[in-house]
Every structure is written in C-alpha cells, then in structure tokens.
C-alpha positions as CSV (number, residue, x, y, z in Angstrom):
1,X,0.0,0.1,-0.1
2,X,0.9,3.3,-1.0
3,X,1.5,6.2,2.0
4,X,0.6,8.8,0.2
5,X,-2.8,9.1,-1.0
6,X,-4.4,10.2,-4.1
7,X,-7.0,11.6,-2.7
8,X,-7.2,15.6,-2.1
9,X,-8.5,18.0,-0.2
10,X,-10.1,20.7,-1.4
11,X,-11.5,24.0,0.7
12,X,-15.1,24.3,-0.9
13,X,-16.3,27.4,1.1
14,X,-16.9,29.5,-2.2
15,X,-19.6,26.7,-3.0
16,X,-21.5,28.8,-0.2
17,X,-20.8,32.3,-1.4
18,X,-21.8,34.1,-4.7
19,X,-18.5,35.1,-6.3
20,X,-18.8,33.0,-9.4
21,X,-15.0,33.2,-10.3
22,X,-14.5,31.8,-7.2
23,X,-17.0,28.5,-7.4
24,X,-15.4,28.4,-11.3
25,X,-11.9,27.8,-9.4
26,X,-13.2,25.2,-7.0
27,X,-15.2,23.4,-9.8
28,X,-11.8,22.8,-11.8
29,X,-10.4,21.6,-8.7
30,X,-13.4,19.4,-7.9
31,X,-13.1,18.3,-11.4
32,X,-9.9,17.3,-11.5
33,X,-10.6,15.0,-9.3
34,X,-13.6,13.6,-10.2
35,X,-11.4,12.6,-13.4
36,X,-8.6,11.2,-11.4
37,X,-10.0,9.4,-8.4
38,X,-13.2,10.3,-8.0
39,X,-12.7,10.8,-4.3
40,X,-12.3,13.9,-2.8
41,X,-12.1,15.6,1.4
42,X,-13.6,18.4,1.4
43,X,-13.2,21.3,4.2
44,X,-15.6,24.2,5.1
45,X,-18.6,22.8,3.7
46,X,-21.4,24.5,5.3
47,X,-22.9,21.7,7.2
48,X,-23.2,23.5,11.4
49,X,-21.1,21.3,13.4
50,X,-24.0,21.7,16.1
51,X,-26.0,19.4,13.4
52,X,-23.4,17.1,12.9
53,X,-22.6,16.8,16.6
54,X,-26.0,16.1,17.5
55,X,-26.8,13.6,14.8
56,X,-23.6,11.6,16.2
57,X,-24.4,11.2,19.4
58,X,-28.0,10.2,18.7
59,X,-26.3,7.6,16.3
60,X,-24.1,6.0,19.2
61,X,-27.0,6.0,21.5
62,X,-28.9,3.9,19.2
63,X,-25.9,1.1,18.0
64,X,-25.6,1.2,22.0
65,X,-28.8,-0.4,22.4
66,X,-29.7,-3.8,23.1
67,X,-29.6,-5.6,19.7
68,X,-33.4,-7.6,20.3
69,X,-34.2,-3.6,20.7
70,X,-32.3,-2.4,17.6
71,X,-33.6,-5.9,15.6
72,X,-36.7,-4.4,15.9
73,X,-36.3,-1.8,13.2
74,X,-35.0,-4.9,10.6
75,X,-37.5,-5.1,8.0
76,X,-39.6,-8.1,7.5
77,X,-39.4,-7.4,3.7
78,X,-36.5,-5.5,1.4
79,X,-38.2,-5.2,-1.4
80,X,-41.3,-3.1,-0.1
81,X,-38.9,-1.3,2.9
82,X,-35.5,-1.3,1.6
83,X,-33.9,0.7,5.0
84,X,-34.1,0.0,8.4
85,X,-31.4,-2.3,10.5
86,X,-28.8,-4.5,9.3
87,X,-27.0,-6.7,11.8
88,X,-23.5,-7.7,11.6
89,X,-22.3,-9.7,8.6
90,X,-25.6,-8.4,7.1
91,X,-24.7,-7.5,4.2
92,X,-21.4,-8.6,1.6
93,X,-20.4,-5.4,-0.7
94,X,-18.2,-7.2,-2.8
95,X,-20.7,-9.8,-3.8
96,X,-21.4,-8.7,-7.6
97,X,-18.2,-7.1,-7.9
98,X,-15.5,-8.8,-9.4
99,X,-13.1,-6.8,-7.2
100,X,-10.5,-9.5,-5.6
101,X,-7.8,-10.6,-8.0
102,X,-5.9,-14.2,-7.9
103,X,-2.6,-11.8,-8.3
104,X,-3.5,-9.6,-5.5
105,X,-1.1,-10.6,-2.5
106,X,-0.9,-8.3,0.5
107,X,-2.9,-9.5,3.7
108,X,-5.9,-7.3,2.9
109,X,-6.4,-7.9,-0.4
110,X,-6.8,-12.0,0.9
111,X,-8.9,-11.3,3.1
112,X,-11.3,-9.6,0.4
113,X,-10.9,-12.6,-1.9
114,X,-11.8,-14.9,1.0
115,X,-14.7,-13.2,2.1
116,X,-15.8,-13.7,-1.7
117,X,-15.5,-17.0,-1.5
118,X,-16.9,-17.9,1.4
119,X,-19.5,-15.1,1.4
120,X,-18.5,-13.6,4.9
121,X,-20.7,-10.7,5.9
122,X,-18.8,-7.6,6.2
123,X,-18.3,-6.5,9.7
124,X,-20.4,-4.0,10.6
125,X,-24.0,-3.3,11.4
126,X,-26.2,-0.2,10.0
127,X,-29.3,1.6,10.0
128,X,-30.8,3.4,7.0
129,X,-33.5,6.0,6.3
130,X,-34.4,7.1,2.6
131,X,-36.4,10.5,1.5
132,X,-39.6,12.1,3.5
133,X,-41.5,13.2,0.2
134,X,-44.6,11.3,-0.5
135,X,-43.6,12.3,-4.6
136,X,-40.4,10.4,-4.5
137,X,-42.2,7.0,-4.4
138,X,-40.6,5.4,-1.5
139,X,-42.5,4.0,1.9
140,X,-42.7,6.3,4.3
141,X,-40.2,6.5,7.2
142,X,-39.7,3.7,10.5
143,X,-38.4,5.3,13.5
144,X,-37.3,3.4,16.4
145,X,-38.9,4.4,19.9
146,X,-35.1,5.0,21.2
147,X,-33.2,7.3,21.3
148,X,-35.8,9.8,21.5
149,X,-34.2,12.7,19.7
150,X,-32.5,10.5,16.7
151,X,-35.5,11.4,14.6
152,X,-34.8,14.9,14.6
153,X,-31.1,14.5,14.5
154,X,-31.4,12.5,11.5
155,X,-34.2,14.6,9.7
156,X,-32.0,17.8,10.4
157,X,-28.5,16.0,9.1
158,X,-30.3,14.5,6.2
159,X,-31.5,18.4,4.5
160,X,-28.3,19.5,5.2
161,X,-26.7,17.0,3.7
162,X,-29.4,17.4,0.7
163,X,-28.2,21.1,0.5
164,X,-24.8,20.5,0.4
165,X,-25.0,17.8,-2.5
166,X,-26.6,20.5,-4.0
167,X,-24.1,22.5,-4.1
168,X,-21.8,20.1,-5.2
169,X,-23.8,19.1,-8.3
170,X,-23.7,22.9,-9.0
171,X,-20.1,22.8,-8.9
172,X,-20.0,19.8,-10.9
173,X,-22.1,21.3,-13.5
174,X,-19.4,24.1,-13.5
175,X,-16.7,21.7,-13.9
176,X,-18.5,19.9,-17.0
177,X,-19.0,23.2,-18.9
178,X,-22.7,23.1,-18.3
179,X,-25.4,25.9,-16.6
180,X,-25.0,25.7,-12.7
181,X,-28.6,24.5,-12.3
182,X,-28.0,22.3,-15.1
183,X,-28.6,19.0,-13.0
184,X,-31.5,20.5,-10.7
185,X,-34.7,19.4,-12.8
186,X,-33.3,15.9,-11.5
187,X,-33.8,16.5,-7.8
188,X,-37.3,17.4,-6.9
189,X,-38.1,14.3,-6.0
190,X,-35.1,12.3,-5.2
191,X,-34.4,9.2,-3.1
192,X,-31.4,10.1,-1.7
193,X,-30.3,7.7,1.7
194,X,-28.6,8.3,5.0
195,X,-27.5,5.2,6.3
196,X,-25.4,4.9,9.9
197,X,-23.0,2.5,9.8
198,X,-21.2,0.9,13.5
199,X,-18.0,-0.9,13.0
200,X,-17.7,-2.6,16.5
201,X,-14.1,-2.5,18.2
202,X,-12.5,-6.1,17.2
203,X,-10.1,-5.8,20.4
204,X,-10.8,-9.3,21.5
205,X,-13.1,-10.5,18.7
206,X,-12.6,-13.4,17.1
207,X,-12.9,-12.3,13.4
208,X,-14.1,-14.4,10.7
209,X,-11.3,-15.9,8.4
210,X,-12.1,-13.9,5.3
211,X,-14.1,-10.7,7.1
212,X,-13.5,-7.1,6.6
213,X,-15.2,-4.4,7.7
214,X,-16.8,-3.4,4.3
215,X,-15.7,-5.6,1.5
216,X,-14.3,-3.5,-1.8
217,X,-17.4,-2.4,-3.5
218,X,-19.0,0.9,-6.0
219,X,-21.5,3.1,-4.8
220,X,-24.2,3.3,-6.7
221,X,-25.7,7.1,-7.5
222,X,-24.6,10.5,-8.0
223,X,-22.3,10.9,-5.4
224,X,-21.9,9.8,-1.6
225,X,-21.4,12.4,1.4
226,X,-19.1,10.3,4.4
227,X,-18.6,11.5,7.7
228,X,-16.3,9.3,9.1
229,X,-14.9,8.6,13.1
230,X,-11.4,6.7,12.2
231,X,-9.1,5.4,10.2
232,X,-9.5,2.2,7.4
233,X,-11.6,3.7,4.6
234,X,-9.1,3.1,1.3
235,X,-9.2,3.7,-2.3
236,X,-7.5,1.8,-5.8
237,X,-8.9,2.4,-9.3
238,X,-11.2,-0.3,-10.5
239,X,-8.9,-1.6,-12.7
240,X,-7.4,-4.5,-11.5
241,X,-4.9,-3.2,-9.5
242,X,-3.6,-3.9,-6.0
243,X,-2.5,-0.7,-4.8
244,X,-4.4,0.8,-1.8
245,X,-4.4,4.3,-0.8
246,X,-5.7,5.6,2.6
247,X,-8.4,8.4,2.5
248,X,-6.7,11.3,4.5
249,X,-8.6,12.7,7.5
250,X,-8.3,16.4,8.2
251,X,-10.6,18.1,11.5
252,X,-14.4,18.4,10.4
253,X,-13.9,17.3,6.7
254,X,-16.1,15.0,4.7
255,X,-15.3,12.6,2.0
256,X,-16.9,12.9,-1.3
257,X,-17.2,9.6,-3.9
258,X,-18.9,9.5,-7.1
259,X,-21.1,6.8,-7.6
260,X,-21.7,4.5,-10.9
261,X,-24.5,6.4,-12.2
262,X,-22.4,9.6,-12.5
263,X,-19.5,7.7,-13.9
264,X,-22.5,6.4,-16.6
265,X,-23.7,9.9,-16.6
266,X,-20.3,11.4,-17.5
267,X,-20.0,9.0,-20.6
268,X,-16.8,7.3,-18.5
269,X,-15.1,11.1,-18.2
270,X,-15.6,10.9,-14.3
271,X,-14.9,7.8,-12.3
272,X,-16.4,5.5,-9.6
273,X,-13.7,4.1,-7.9
274,X,-13.4,1.0,-6.0
275,X,-13.2,1.4,-2.2
276,X,-13.1,-0.7,1.2
277,X,-12.6,-0.4,5.3
278,X,-10.0,-2.2,5.9
279,X,-9.6,-4.6,9.5
280,X,-7.5,-2.9,11.5
281,X,-3.9,-4.7,12.3
282,X,-3.7,-6.7,16.2
283,X,-1.3,-4.1,16.8
284,X,-3.9,-1.1,15.9
285,X,-6.8,-2.4,17.3
286,X,-6.6,-0.7,20.6
287,X,-6.0,2.5,18.7
288,X,-8.1,2.3,16.0
289,X,-11.4,0.6,18.2
290,X,-14.7,0.7,17.0
291,X,-15.4,3.0,13.9
292,X,-18.8,5.0,13.5
293,X,-19.6,6.4,9.7
294,X,-22.3,8.1,8.4
295,X,-23.0,8.1,4.8
296,X,-25.9,9.8,2.4
297,X,-25.8,8.6,-1.0
298,X,-27.5,10.8,-3.3
299,X,-29.7,9.9,-6.2
300,X,-31.9,11.7,-8.5
301,X,-35.7,11.3,-9.0
302,X,-36.8,7.7,-10.1
303,X,-38.2,8.3,-13.4
304,X,-35.4,11.0,-14.2
305,X,-33.8,9.8,-17.5
306,X,-30.0,9.5,-17.7
307,X,-28.1,9.8,-20.8
308,X,-24.8,11.0,-21.7
309,X,-24.0,14.5,-20.8
310,X,-23.7,16.6,-23.7
311,X,-20.3,18.3,-22.9
312,X,-18.7,14.2,-22.2
313,X,-19.3,13.4,-25.8
314,X,-17.8,14.4,-28.7
315,X,-16.3,12.5,-31.9
316,X,-13.5,11.5,-30.2
317,X,-15.8,10.4,-26.9
318,X,-18.9,8.8,-28.7
319,X,-21.6,7.8,-26.2
320,X,-20.9,4.7,-24.7
321,X,-24.4,3.8,-23.7
322,X,-28.3,3.8,-24.3
323,X,-30.3,6.3,-21.8
324,X,-31.5,4.7,-18.7
325,X,-34.0,5.7,-16.3
326,X,-32.6,6.5,-13.1
327,X,-34.3,3.7,-11.5
328,X,-33.7,0.8,-13.6
329,X,-29.6,1.6,-13.3
330,X,-30.0,1.3,-9.6
331,X,-32.1,-1.8,-9.3
332,X,-29.7,-3.3,-11.8
333,X,-26.5,-2.4,-9.5
334,X,-29.1,-3.6,-6.3
335,X,-29.8,-7.2,-8.2
336,X,-26.0,-7.4,-9.4
337,X,-25.2,-6.6,-5.2
338,X,-27.8,-9.7,-4.6
339,X,-26.2,-12.0,-7.7
340,X,-28.9,-12.0,-9.7
341,X,-27.5,-10.3,-12.8
342,X,-23.9,-10.0,-14.0
343,X,-22.1,-7.4,-11.8
344,X,-21.8,-5.5,-14.6
345,X,-25.3,-5.0,-16.2
346,X,-25.9,-1.7,-15.2
347,X,-22.7,-0.9,-17.6
348,X,-24.0,-2.7,-20.5
349,X,-21.8,-0.8,-23.4
350,X,-24.1,0.1,-26.6
351,X,-24.9,-2.8,-29.2
352,X,-24.1,-5.4,-26.3
353,X,-26.2,-8.7,-27.6
354,X,-27.9,-9.2,-24.2
355,X,-29.6,-6.8,-22.0
356,X,-28.9,-8.5,-18.5
357,X,-27.1,-11.3,-18.1
358,X,-28.5,-13.1,-15.3
359,X,-25.9,-15.4,-13.1
C-alpha cells in the first residue's frame, strides 16, 4: 500500500457564496479529482457542526441499544422497505463486484478475496432511512422509539446533506461546462438515503476468516457524502490494481465520492472508484477501536432519464451507453449486489447482445 494518498483535500467554502469566479476555481479542482480518482475530501462544507455533533451522538446511542431492540427496526421484506436496521454480517458489499484478483498478494487483499468466496458478511451493523417526500415514490420513514431525539437529528442532517449535495452538483455542472443549475430538474423528487454504519471494536473479537469491515465496492448513485470517525477507508482504481491508498482525514472534513451512475452519466469521463474499509491489525486494534460512519447517498428522481451529458460526448468520445431511467439503473446495481444479474449489467455498452445477463 502506498503511503501518499491520491485523494485531494479541497476547501469548498466558495460554494456557499455568490462569487462566480471563486466557484469556478473550486469546480475546476473538483472536476480534476472526479476525473483522476472519483474521491475528494472537502473542508468548509457548510453543514453546521452542531447538526453533525447531535446526529453523531444520537447515532451512537442507537447502536448502543441491546440487539433485540435494534432488531425491531429490521424490515420483514427488503423489497417493500429497503431501509431500517441490518445486523453485523448482514451485508457483503463485494458480492456482484469482481474486485478480487488472484494476483493480489497483500494480507488485506487476501481477506477480501476469501470473503467473496466464503460469503462472509461485512463486519458492521447499519441503520438506514430514505426520503420523506411522498412524491419520491418510496415508503414512509420508520423510526425507532429510542433514542427519542434520533428522528429530529437525522431529519436535520439529511436535509443539510441534501443541500450540500446540490451545491456540489452545481460545481459538477460548472466543471463539465454546463449551467450551474443543469442537474436541478432531476432532483425535486430524489430518492437519496442516509445510512449510519457501526464497525464494532475488534479488540478481543474472533474475526471470521476472510471477513473485513467493508468489502471492496463502488457506490450506486450520483455522489456520496461521508462523515467518518476513524481510519481504515481505502481507495483503488477499479482496474484490477492491487495498490490501495488511505483516504486522508482532516478535522471537520467530509469525504465525497462518485457513484456508478455519475460514471455512466459522464460517459466515463469521470470515475467511480473501488473502495473498502479494512480491519485494524492486531497492533492497531486498541488505537482504532470502534468506528462510526454516516453516509448520505445522493440519488436522482426515480423517473429521471440518464443519458450521456452533452459536454461529455464528442467525435473522439462517442456515447458509450443507451439512455436509462435512474431507478432502473439503481435496481440493476442492487440486483448485482444480490448476485441475481451480471455484476456489470448496469454498465452494458451500446450494441451489447444481452440486456441483463442473469447469474
């Protein structure tokens, strides 16, 4: 693993103001990061620290509840309610993502490879909620009885993340030589989700063979806004490379990464990058301890049509993909994660002979 990260740290304070030239300068930096690695760390993001701190504290309280109480939030049917609680080992992100290569030889890579073959779930528990807007076409939110203040904290944080996502999408538009409001028409009924992830302290834990905190994967939608409480997040170019880079952390930062939909939308001008959360080594366990993360997964309206952004198509770069409805794209990605369709079904190129290859 390389010690120097390829993920830049960018001050985005200009996105909160009205200075167009300053916004263009930040947009240029963001565009470069989106082309080269698909990840960036942002500072001066505009989300009030009080909102972050309250959400953090309430989320810790939820995960500290007895398992039986948390498990009441586990949905009976993921198809009708794709949110709620998931226990430790309930998800394997690398399923449906051919991320592991036989030539990978480092210890963490071997763990990921084994996890794929053994179907060992990731070492984390999660709580997730979707949009409140009934026009989004998703089921109404469900809340635990405790902690009593979690509902208000999560609602506030969700809205702050949504506002930040729209500011970032405005910067994306400027970076792509589009009007700043170019994405807005597809966001009024968005189906974005907020997910809290608790990675238990591994000190004294019997870690199953091949298990990892979060196995290698790429995200689904337009962009992800991540707040993390500790080290372990790594990125690698999604090209079979066995080189992983630590994502840098700086005080009061947020981590932004692109999802697969943005990769397709930009005609692969921008990238969605493979990432994972590794286990601490035995020497690191006491220092790393428990790790909490809260991710806001930004998605478009379910019925939004996604076709190559005009500035990303040229004679030298023809359109790679047919238009697709955003919800269909997300469902293909979801089904791939369940092992029900080809892992790359959501990236079927124009002219491919099969629409969705079933596993």
